N, C-alpha and C positions, 0 to 999 in steps of 0.2 A: 504494500500500500504506500502510495506516494504521500509525503507530508505536504508538499506544495505542488500545485498543478502547474504544468509547463505553460499553459495559456496565461496564467496570472504573471509568471515571470516574464514572458514575452511582452505582455501588455505593460508591465512596469518599465521595461527597457524602452519601449516605444514612447511612453509618456515622458520619461527622463530625457530621451533624445530630442523630443519636441521642445521641452523646457530649455535645455542647453543650447539647441540650435537657435531658438528665439533670442536668447540673451546674447549669443555670439554675433548674430547678424545685426541686431539693432544697436550694438555698441561699436560697430565698425565705423571709422571715420569715412567721410565721403570720398577721400582720395584713394581709398582701398577698395571701393566697390567694383571697379573693373577687374582687378586681380581676383577678387572673390567670385565674380561671375565666371572667370576662366576656370577656377578650381571646381566650381559647381558643375560646369560642363564636363569636366574630366570625371567627376563622380557619377554623373548621369550616364556617361559612356560605359563605366564599369557596371552600372545597373543594367544597361542594355545587354551586356555580355552575360550577366547572371540570369536575366530573364530569358535569354535565348537558351541557356542551359536548362533552365526550369521547364521551358516549353518543349525542348527536344528530348529530355531524359525522363519526363514524366510518363507513366503508363496510362493514367486515367485521362478521360476527356476534359474533366474539370480543370486539372492541372495544366493541360495544354491550352485551354481557353484563357485561364488567368495569366499564364506565361506570355501568350500572344498579346493580350491586352497590356501587360506590363511593358513589353517591347514597344508597342505603339505609343504608349504614354511617355515613356522615357525618350523615345525618338523625337516626339513633339517638344519635350522639355529641352533637349539638346539643341534642336533647331531654333527654338525661341531664345534660348540663352545666347547662341551665336549672333542672332539678330540684335538683341539688346546690347551685347558687348560691342558689336560694330557701330551701333548708334552712339554709344558712350565714347568710343574712340574718335568718332567723327567730330565730337565737341572739342577735342584737343588739337585738331589739325588747323594749320594756318589757312586762312581764307585767301584765295588768290584775288588780285584786283580784277575788276570786271573788264572784259575784253572790249566792251563798247567804248569805255573811256580811252583805252589805248588806241582804238581806231580813230576816234575823234581827234586825239592829239596828233596822230600820224597824218591825218587829212589836213590839219591846220599847218603842219610843218611843210607839207608838200605844196601848199598854196602860196 
């Protein structure tokens, strides 16, 4: 007879992970959000590999279904994370001067 149910242990770990993750993410300075997104994308890629293993190695149909759903959700997470990271990096790029202004100056010099 088991003293503690494995479901209770797994639920406790899940709740603690949510608590720690919440406090870690909300205490990050804004300058570190881009590297944090890159690390999150890497973790999601690992989740995709685990979900593929779960979907491929499971005997039952329910496990295959949940594994396939996990692969799809993690793929959406990775794709969205790369889009957000790209948008954040765009904010730090130098803006090039508008080409119209350069064309007007060239036309004035030619005249």
